[in-house]
C-alpha positions as CSV (number, residue, x, y, z in Angstrom):
1,M,-110.3,-126.3,-25.0
2,T,-109.4,-123.0,-26.6
3,K,-112.4,-121.4,-25.1
4,V,-111.5,-122.6,-21.6
5,L,-108.0,-121.3,-21.9
6,A,-109.4,-118.0,-23.2
7,R,-111.7,-117.7,-20.2
8,R,-108.9,-118.5,-17.8
9,S,-106.7,-115.9,-19.3
10,M,-109.2,-113.1,-19.1
11,P,-108.9,-112.4,-15.3
12,A,-105.1,-112.1,-15.8
13,C,-105.7,-109.6,-18.6
14,V,-108.2,-107.6,-16.5
15,N,-105.8,-107.6,-13.5
16,A,-103.0,-106.3,-15.7
17,V,-105.3,-103.5,-17.0
18,W,-106.3,-102.6,-13.5
19,A,-102.7,-102.7,-12.2
20,A,-101.6,-100.5,-15.1
21,G,-104.5,-98.1,-14.4
22,F,-103.7,-98.0,-10.7
23,A,-100.1,-97.4,-11.4
24,M,-101.0,-94.5,-13.7
25,M,-103.4,-93.1,-11.1
26,T,-100.7,-93.4,-8.3
27,C,-98.2,-91.7,-10.6
28,S,-100.7,-88.9,-11.4
29,C,-101.5,-88.4,-7.7
30,A,-97.9,-88.4,-6.7
31,A,-97.1,-85.8,-9.4
32,A,-100.1,-83.7,-8.1
33,G,-98.9,-84.0,-4.5
34,A,-95.3,-83.1,-5.4
35,G,-96.6,-80.1,-7.4
36,G,-98.8,-78.9,-4.6
37,L,-96.0,-79.1,-2.1
38,L,-93.4,-77.4,-4.3
39,H,-95.5,-74.7,-5.9
40,P,-97.8,-72.9,-3.4
41,A,-100.0,-70.1,-4.8
42,R,-98.1,-67.0,-5.6
43,H,-99.7,-63.7,-4.7
44,R,-98.1,-60.6,-6.1
45,V,-97.5,-57.5,-4.1
46,L,-99.8,-54.7,-5.3
47,E,-99.3,-52.1,-2.6
48,P,-96.5,-49.6,-1.9
49,P,-94.2,-49.9,1.1
50,P,-95.6,-48.7,4.4
51,P,-94.6,-45.1,5.4
52,G,-91.0,-44.9,6.2
53,C,-90.1,-48.1,4.5
54,T,-88.3,-48.6,1.2
55,N,-88.4,-51.3,-1.5
56,T,-85.2,-53.4,-1.2
57,T,-83.8,-56.3,-3.1
58,F,-81.9,-58.9,-1.1
59,M,-79.6,-61.5,-2.5
60,G,-80.6,-64.9,-1.1
61,A,-78.6,-68.1,-1.5
62,D,-79.2,-68.2,-5.2
63,V,-82.3,-66.0,-5.8
64,R,-83.2,-62.4,-5.6
65,L,-85.6,-61.6,-2.8
66,E,-87.9,-58.6,-3.0
67,G,-88.7,-56.9,0.3
68,W,-89.0,-53.8,2.5
69,R,-86.5,-52.3,4.9
70,C,-88.0,-50.1,7.6
71,P,-85.6,-48.1,9.9
72,A,-86.3,-47.9,13.6
73,L,-87.4,-44.8,15.3
74,P,-84.6,-43.9,17.7
75,P,-83.2,-45.1,20.0
76,R,-82.5,-48.2,18.1
77,R,-82.8,-51.5,20.0
78,G,-82.1,-54.0,17.3
79,A,-83.7,-55.6,14.2
80,L,-86.7,-57.7,13.6
81,V,-87.1,-59.9,10.5
82,Y,-90.6,-60.9,9.6
83,L,-91.2,-64.2,7.7
84,H,-94.6,-64.8,6.1
85,G,-96.4,-68.1,5.7
86,T,-97.1,-70.3,2.7
87,A,-98.9,-68.7,-0.2
88,D,-98.5,-65.3,1.5
89,N,-96.1,-62.3,0.9
90,R,-94.5,-59.5,2.8
91,T,-97.6,-57.4,3.0
92,S,-98.7,-59.4,6.0
93,A,-95.9,-57.6,7.9
94,V,-97.6,-54.2,7.9
95,G,-99.0,-54.6,11.4
96,V,-95.6,-55.8,12.7
97,I,-93.9,-52.8,11.1
98,Q,-96.4,-50.4,12.7
99,R,-95.9,-52.0,16.1
100,F,-92.1,-52.5,16.3
101,V,-90.6,-49.6,14.3
102,P,-91.8,-47.1,17.0
103,R,-90.4,-49.5,19.6
104,G,-86.8,-49.1,18.3
105,F,-86.6,-52.0,15.9
106,D,-85.5,-51.9,12.3
107,V,-88.0,-54.2,10.5
108,V,-87.1,-56.2,7.4
109,A,-89.8,-58.1,5.5
110,Y,-89.4,-59.9,2.3
111,D,-91.1,-62.4,0.0
112,S,-89.8,-65.9,0.5
113,R,-88.5,-67.7,-2.6
114,A,-91.3,-68.8,-5.0
115,H,-93.6,-66.3,-3.3
116,G,-94.7,-62.7,-4.1
117,E,-92.2,-60.8,-6.2
118,S,-89.1,-62.9,-5.3
119,E,-87.4,-65.3,-7.6
120,G,-87.4,-69.1,-7.2
121,D,-89.4,-71.9,-8.8
122,V,-90.0,-74.1,-5.7
123,C,-90.7,-73.8,-2.0
124,T,-88.5,-76.1,0.1
125,Y,-89.9,-75.2,3.6
126,G,-86.6,-74.1,5.1
127,F,-84.0,-76.2,3.3
128,F,-83.0,-73.3,1.1
129,E,-85.1,-70.7,2.8
130,K,-82.8,-70.7,5.9
131,K,-79.9,-70.0,3.6
132,D,-81.8,-67.1,2.1
133,L,-82.5,-65.8,5.6
134,H,-78.9,-66.1,6.6
135,A,-77.9,-63.9,3.6
136,V,-80.5,-61.3,4.6
137,L,-79.2,-61.2,8.1
138,D,-75.7,-60.4,6.7
139,T,-77.2,-57.1,5.5
140,I,-78.4,-56.0,9.0
141,E,-76.6,-53.7,11.3
142,P,-74.9,-55.3,14.3
143,G,-77.2,-55.8,17.4
144,P,-79.9,-58.1,18.7
145,I,-82.0,-59.8,16.1
146,V,-85.5,-61.0,16.5
147,L,-86.9,-63.5,14.0
148,M,-90.7,-63.5,13.8
149,G,-92.6,-65.9,11.5
150,T,-95.9,-67.5,11.0
151,S,-96.5,-71.1,9.7
152,L,-93.8,-71.6,7.0
153,G,-92.0,-68.5,8.3
154,G,-91.9,-69.7,11.8
155,A,-90.4,-73.0,10.7
156,V,-87.8,-71.2,8.6
157,A,-86.9,-69.0,11.6
158,L,-86.4,-72.0,13.9
159,Q,-84.2,-73.8,11.3
160,E,-82.0,-70.7,10.8
161,A,-81.7,-69.9,14.6
162,A,-80.3,-73.4,15.2
163,D,-77.0,-72.5,13.4
164,D,-76.8,-68.7,13.6
165,N,-75.8,-67.2,17.0
166,R,-76.7,-63.7,15.8
167,V,-80.3,-64.5,16.5
168,S,-81.4,-63.4,20.0
169,I,-85.1,-64.3,19.9
170,V,-87.4,-66.4,17.8
171,V,-91.2,-65.8,17.8
172,S,-92.8,-68.6,15.9
173,A,-96.5,-69.0,15.4
174,E,-98.1,-72.3,14.0
175,T,-94.9,-73.9,13.1
176,F,-94.7,-77.5,11.8
177,S,-92.4,-80.0,13.5
178,D,-91.2,-81.7,10.3
179,L,-92.2,-81.5,6.6
180,R,-92.9,-85.2,6.1
181,T,-95.4,-85.3,8.9
182,V,-97.3,-82.1,8.2
183,A,-97.5,-82.8,4.5
184,S,-98.8,-86.3,5.2
185,E,-101.4,-84.9,7.6
186,R,-102.6,-82.4,5.0
187,A,-102.7,-84.9,2.1
188,P,-106.1,-85.8,0.5
189,F,-107.8,-88.8,2.2
190,F,-107.4,-91.0,-0.9
191,F,-103.6,-90.7,-0.9
192,T,-102.1,-94.0,0.1
193,A,-98.9,-94.5,1.9
194,G,-97.3,-95.5,-1.4
195,T,-98.6,-92.4,-3.1
196,M,-97.1,-90.2,-0.4
197,R,-93.7,-91.9,-0.6
198,A,-93.8,-91.4,-4.4
199,A,-94.8,-87.7,-4.0
200,F,-92.1,-87.0,-1.5
201,Q,-89.5,-88.7,-3.7
202,L,-90.7,-86.7,-6.7
203,A,-90.7,-83.4,-4.7
204,A,-87.1,-84.1,-3.5
205,E,-85.9,-84.8,-7.0
206,Q,-87.6,-81.8,-8.6
207,G,-86.8,-79.4,-5.8
208,R,-83.3,-80.7,-5.3
209,F,-83.6,-81.0,-1.5
210,D,-83.7,-83.5,1.3
211,V,-87.3,-83.7,2.6
212,D,-86.3,-85.3,5.9
213,A,-83.7,-82.5,6.6
214,V,-86.6,-80.0,6.9
215,S,-87.3,-80.4,10.6
216,P,-87.7,-77.5,13.1
217,Q,-88.0,-80.2,15.8
218,N,-84.5,-81.5,15.1
219,A,-83.2,-77.9,14.8
220,A,-84.7,-77.0,18.1
221,A,-82.2,-79.0,20.1
222,R,-79.4,-76.7,18.7
223,I,-81.1,-73.3,19.4
224,T,-79.7,-71.1,22.1
225,A,-81.9,-68.1,21.4
226,A,-85.0,-67.4,23.5
227,V,-87.9,-69.0,21.7
228,L,-91.6,-68.1,22.1
229,L,-93.9,-70.6,20.4
230,I,-97.6,-69.8,19.7
231,H,-100.2,-72.1,18.3
232,G,-104.0,-72.1,17.9
233,G,-105.7,-74.7,20.0
234,A,-108.2,-75.3,17.3
235,D,-105.7,-75.5,14.4
236,T,-106.7,-78.4,12.2
237,D,-104.3,-77.6,9.4
238,T,-101.2,-77.9,11.6
239,S,-102.0,-79.5,14.9
240,P,-100.8,-77.8,18.1
241,E,-98.8,-81.1,18.6
242,H,-96.3,-79.8,16.1
243,S,-95.4,-76.9,18.4
244,R,-95.5,-79.1,21.4
245,R,-92.9,-81.4,19.8
246,V,-90.7,-78.5,19.0
247,F,-91.1,-77.1,22.5
248,A,-90.1,-80.4,24.1
249,A,-86.9,-80.4,22.0
250,L,-85.8,-76.9,22.9
251,Q,-83.0,-76.7,25.4
252,G,-82.8,-72.9,26.0
253,P,-85.2,-70.3,27.3
254,K,-88.6,-71.1,26.0
255,R,-92.3,-70.6,26.3
256,L,-95.3,-72.2,24.6
257,I,-98.7,-70.4,24.3
258,I,-101.7,-72.4,23.1
259,V,-104.5,-70.0,22.2
260,P,-107.9,-71.6,22.9
261,G,-110.3,-71.7,19.9
262,A,-107.8,-70.2,17.5
263,T,-107.5,-71.8,14.1
264,H,-104.5,-71.8,11.7
265,N,-102.9,-68.3,11.4
266,R,-105.4,-66.9,13.9
267,S,-103.5,-67.2,17.1
268,L,-101.9,-63.7,17.1
269,R,-104.7,-62.0,19.0
270,P,-104.3,-58.7,20.8
271,E,-103.6,-60.3,24.2
272,V,-100.9,-62.5,22.6
273,W,-99.1,-59.4,21.2
274,V,-98.7,-58.3,24.8
275,D,-97.0,-61.6,25.6
276,I,-94.8,-61.2,22.5
277,E,-93.6,-57.8,23.6
278,N,-93.0,-58.9,27.1
279,W,-90.9,-61.8,25.8
280,I,-88.8,-59.5,23.7
281,N,-88.4,-57.0,26.5
282,Q,-87.0,-59.7,28.8
283,V,-84.1,-60.3,26.4
284,I,-83.6,-56.9,24.7
285,A,-83.5,-54.0,27.2
286,Q,-85.9,-51.1,26.7
287,P,-84.4,-47.6,26.5
288,H,-84.6,-45.6,29.7
């Protein structure tokens, strides 16, 4: 009788062990997922400012942001703020600086919080970054403002433009429509729905932000600035559907360019820069 009872109790013990192991694995995966979301790779800036630019420290919402300020060649038309993508830094703005400074734009580029040389422990994909951007815009001379961003930077630009009427134009390449969707799409295949929920909850607690408030798609409905969206047609990291959803929500002047065959962060081809300049020229008059 004792042996029979022992045999019947063994499956329950095994199940308990498996349940505990699965719970530990889920917890471990959730922690890894939250960590990956909050802490993208940080790449230090190892090169000096481009010619004519100066190193500048901006005060963000609660962090110091390291960047460059590049004065326009006269006559001045306005200012352009460049916003880099995840795990990048301000050095990716060099081409933008070379293109737009001679065209009459002051160009500002800075490392987003938790990137490059800037302060900050976590990336919140626009929740705090839009507040940082707002503070940077406070330091710019009056006049038309262009926000230009790629991936993360494009999403931050859209979220700030929704509540800042100083912004005249947004050029956003490879934006995501909302953080929960894009992070879920990029999660490893073995992450379950429960693991993802736990990861998001942990990220929200550690980062002290609302994951569901990070939504360029929701912000789009409040934007009055002219918005040019660009997306690679072969982008498998952030599907073009993200930009299509943002485009559908926009109520003001807008255009969407899907670049055939372009993968993530590869849509800004030479012919697309012509479209970007034409879009800007439609809103901000060229000097005669």
